[in-house]
One Martini backbone bead per residue (centre of mass of N, CA, C, O) as a GRO file, in nm:
protein
  171
    1UNK     BB    1   1.595  -1.128   2.734
    2UNK     BB    2   1.413  -1.355   2.540
    3UNK     BB    3   1.294  -1.327   2.211
    4UNK     BB    4   1.011  -1.455   2.013
    5UNK     BB    5   0.948  -1.466   1.656
    6UNK     BB    6   0.691  -1.665   1.513
    7UNK     BB    7   0.573  -1.838   1.238
    8UNK     BB    8   0.363  -1.822   0.929
    9UNK     BB    9   0.349  -1.523   0.956
   10UNK     BB   10   0.347  -1.202   0.915
   11UNK     BB   11   0.598  -0.994   1.117
   12UNK     BB   12   0.873  -1.068   1.250
   13UNK     BB   13   1.067  -0.850   1.146
   14UNK     BB   14   0.882  -0.613   1.206
   15UNK     BB   15   0.889  -0.650   1.512
   16UNK     BB   16   1.197  -0.615   1.539
   17UNK     BB   17   1.206  -0.328   1.413
   18UNK     BB   18   1.014  -0.197   1.615
   19UNK     BB   19   1.192  -0.248   1.862
   20UNK     BB   20   1.431  -0.094   1.750
   21UNK     BB   21   1.299   0.183   1.739
   22UNK     BB   22   1.234   0.198   2.037
   23UNK     BB   23   1.526   0.175   2.138
   24UNK     BB   24   1.640   0.419   1.987
   25UNK     BB   25   1.437   0.624   2.117
   26UNK     BB   26   1.576   0.545   2.414
   27UNK     BB   27   1.904   0.527   2.358
   28UNK     BB   28   1.982   0.259   2.242
   29UNK     BB   29   2.175  -0.021   2.154
   30UNK     BB   30   2.196  -0.183   1.823
   31UNK     BB   31   2.211  -0.522   1.702
   32UNK     BB   32   2.165  -0.627   1.353
   33UNK     BB   33   2.105  -0.955   1.231
   34UNK     BB   34   2.112  -1.148   0.918
   35UNK     BB   35   1.976  -1.422   0.800
   36UNK     BB   36   1.959  -1.478   0.448
   37UNK     BB   37   1.933  -1.189   0.432
   38UNK     BB   38   2.047  -0.868   0.251
   39UNK     BB   39   1.922  -0.569   0.340
   40UNK     BB   40   1.682  -0.462   0.117
   41UNK     BB   41   1.480  -0.369   0.300
   42UNK     BB   42   1.317  -0.092   0.398
   43UNK     BB   43   1.368  -0.105   0.709
   44UNK     BB   44   1.675  -0.139   0.687
   45UNK     BB   45   1.737   0.110   0.523
   46UNK     BB   46   1.630   0.306   0.734
   47UNK     BB   47   1.810   0.223   0.974
   48UNK     BB   48   2.082   0.274   0.831
   49UNK     BB   49   2.020   0.584   0.782
   50UNK     BB   50   1.883   0.660   1.097
   51UNK     BB   51   2.049   0.509   1.343
   52UNK     BB   52   2.328   0.563   1.355
   53UNK     BB   53   2.547   0.480   1.618
   54UNK     BB   54   2.310   0.288   1.751
   55UNK     BB   55   2.333   0.127   1.469
   56UNK     BB   56   2.400  -0.216   1.386
   57UNK     BB   57   2.484  -0.395   1.085
   58UNK     BB   58   2.445  -0.752   0.976
   59UNK     BB   59   2.545  -0.949   0.680
   60UNK     BB   60   2.550  -1.278   0.472
   61UNK     BB   61   2.318  -1.283   0.303
   62UNK     BB   62   2.159  -1.388  -0.015
   63UNK     BB   63   1.840  -1.338  -0.059
   64UNK     BB   64   1.734  -1.649  -0.024
   65UNK     BB   65   1.589  -1.928  -0.023
   66UNK     BB   66   1.585  -2.245   0.140
   67UNK     BB   67   1.623  -2.547  -0.047
   68UNK     BB   68   1.700  -2.787   0.120
   69UNK     BB   69   2.019  -2.830   0.123
   70UNK     BB   70   2.264  -2.650   0.226
   71UNK     BB   71   2.528  -2.492   0.146
   72UNK     BB   72   2.844  -2.441   0.245
   73UNK     BB   73   2.836  -2.135   0.195
   74UNK     BB   74   2.585  -2.072   0.364
   75UNK     BB   75   2.705  -2.182   0.631
   76UNK     BB   76   2.947  -1.990   0.640
   77UNK     BB   77   2.785  -1.726   0.650
   78UNK     BB   78   2.633  -1.798   0.911
   79UNK     BB   79   2.885  -1.822   1.089
   80UNK     BB   80   2.957  -1.521   1.064
   81UNK     BB   81   2.699  -1.416   1.193
   82UNK     BB   82   2.723  -1.564   1.462
   83UNK     BB   83   2.993  -1.437   1.541
   84UNK     BB   84   2.893  -1.144   1.546
   85UNK     BB   85   2.684  -1.191   1.770
   86UNK     BB   86   2.880  -1.286   1.988
   87UNK     BB   87   3.055  -1.030   1.990
   88UNK     BB   88   2.832  -0.830   2.056
   89UNK     BB   89   2.745  -0.958   2.322
   90UNK     BB   90   3.035  -0.962   2.463
   91UNK     BB   91   3.094  -0.646   2.455
   92UNK     BB   92   2.850  -0.469   2.604
   93UNK     BB   93   2.734  -0.239   2.394
   94UNK     BB   94   2.448  -0.378   2.385
   95UNK     BB   95   2.094  -0.387   2.449
   96UNK     BB   96   2.031  -0.500   2.152
   97UNK     BB   97   1.974  -0.823   1.990
   98UNK     BB   98   1.939  -0.925   1.650
   99UNK     BB   99   1.820  -1.251   1.507
  100UNK     BB  100   1.741  -1.280   1.196
  101UNK     BB  101   1.652  -1.599   1.102
  102UNK     BB  102   1.753  -1.805   1.313
  103UNK     BB  103   1.524  -2.022   1.308
  104UNK     BB  104   1.535  -2.086   1.004
  105UNK     BB  105   1.834  -2.173   1.006
  106UNK     BB  106   1.799  -2.402   1.199
  107UNK     BB  107   1.581  -2.564   1.042
  108UNK     BB  108   1.770  -2.576   0.767
  109UNK     BB  109   2.083  -2.627   0.872
  110UNK     BB  110   2.276  -2.371   0.882
  111UNK     BB  111   2.251  -2.416   1.183
  112UNK     BB  112   2.322  -2.563   1.466
  113UNK     BB  113   2.214  -2.675   1.764
  114UNK     BB  114   2.480  -2.621   1.911
  115UNK     BB  115   2.519  -2.325   1.824
  116UNK     BB  116   2.250  -2.227   1.935
  117UNK     BB  117   2.299  -2.313   2.230
  118UNK     BB  118   2.551  -2.138   2.269
  119UNK     BB  119   2.412  -1.866   2.222
  120UNK     BB  120   2.205  -1.890   2.451
  121UNK     BB  121   2.410  -1.923   2.678
  122UNK     BB  122   2.535  -1.648   2.632
  123UNK     BB  123   2.278  -1.477   2.672
  124UNK     BB  124   2.241  -1.570   2.976
  125UNK     BB  125   2.508  -1.397   3.064
  126UNK     BB  126   2.321  -1.129   2.951
  127UNK     BB  127   2.052  -0.998   3.108
  128UNK     BB  128   2.081  -0.686   2.999
  129UNK     BB  129   2.019  -0.827   2.722
  130UNK     BB  130   1.834  -0.818   2.440
  131UNK     BB  131   1.710  -1.111   2.264
  132UNK     BB  132   1.627  -1.152   1.919
  133UNK     BB  133   1.420  -1.402   1.762
  134UNK     BB  134   1.364  -1.518   1.430
  135UNK     BB  135   1.123  -1.734   1.287
  136UNK     BB  136   1.049  -2.029   1.201
  137UNK     BB  137   1.031  -2.303   1.399
  138UNK     BB  138   1.037  -2.303   1.704
  139UNK     BB  139   1.184  -2.460   1.943
  140UNK     BB  140   1.105  -2.564   2.254
  141UNK     BB  141   1.384  -2.515   2.395
  142UNK     BB  142   1.362  -2.204   2.331
  143UNK     BB  143   1.082  -2.121   2.440
  144UNK     BB  144   1.156  -2.196   2.737
  145UNK     BB  145   1.387  -1.961   2.757
  146UNK     BB  146   1.192  -1.753   2.703
  147UNK     BB  147   1.013  -1.450   2.792
  148UNK     BB  148   0.914  -1.421   2.481
  149UNK     BB  149   0.630  -1.536   2.278
  150UNK     BB  150   0.547  -1.495   1.930
  151UNK     BB  151   0.277  -1.590   1.712
  152UNK     BB  152   0.244  -1.593   1.374
  153UNK     BB  153  -0.068  -1.617   1.198
  154UNK     BB  154  -0.196  -1.743   0.907
  155UNK     BB  155  -0.505  -1.682   0.749
  156UNK     BB  156  -0.432  -1.466   0.514
  157UNK     BB  157  -0.277  -1.436   0.177
  158UNK     BB  158  -0.204  -1.283  -0.132
  159UNK     BB  159   0.021  -1.481  -0.224
  160UNK     BB  160  -0.181  -1.713  -0.302
  161UNK     BB  161  -0.255  -1.514  -0.566
  162UNK     BB  162   0.033  -1.426  -0.690
  163UNK     BB  163   0.135  -1.182  -0.540
  164UNK     BB  164   0.362  -0.956  -0.522
  165UNK     BB  165   0.581  -0.790  -0.361
  166UNK     BB  166   0.577  -0.476  -0.185
  167UNK     BB  167   0.706  -0.188  -0.153
  168UNK     BB  168   0.660  -0.109   0.196
  169UNK     BB  169   0.508  -0.388   0.285
  170UNK     BB  170   0.703  -0.662   0.234
  171UNK     BB  171   1.000  -0.479   0.164
   0.00000   0.00000   0.00000
């Protein structure tokens, strides 16, 4: 199954890490890759420390938002992340593959629609593997292929009051 966590609300990565914890608790193997993010969030630190051999983490993210046209370096780093995801999926070693901020990277032009389509086509060849995609702006062609789509909707967020993110809550 392909799962999508999308929308403008908080909780997309948190949902993916929650599913990761559930999978690890069931004895499954998880490959978790992040586009854009640099792995410094508390939940990723926890998983890296406690996931054991069942949890594999990969990122080439720079840990900053992409505004405007992405740099060639950012696109190159994203290509490395996409390659790692493809290799993990093709290996048959993992029960769950998480591509965090895949959708945001697609929307920002960090990964191309063609590369995204190729990854989804590859995922469809491995129906025994759960593939989790997160990020804002999920395109309709991907939501149609997914078996599960959840949209997080922001009703109110204290970020609008200029409150900084808090360790353990937002990061």
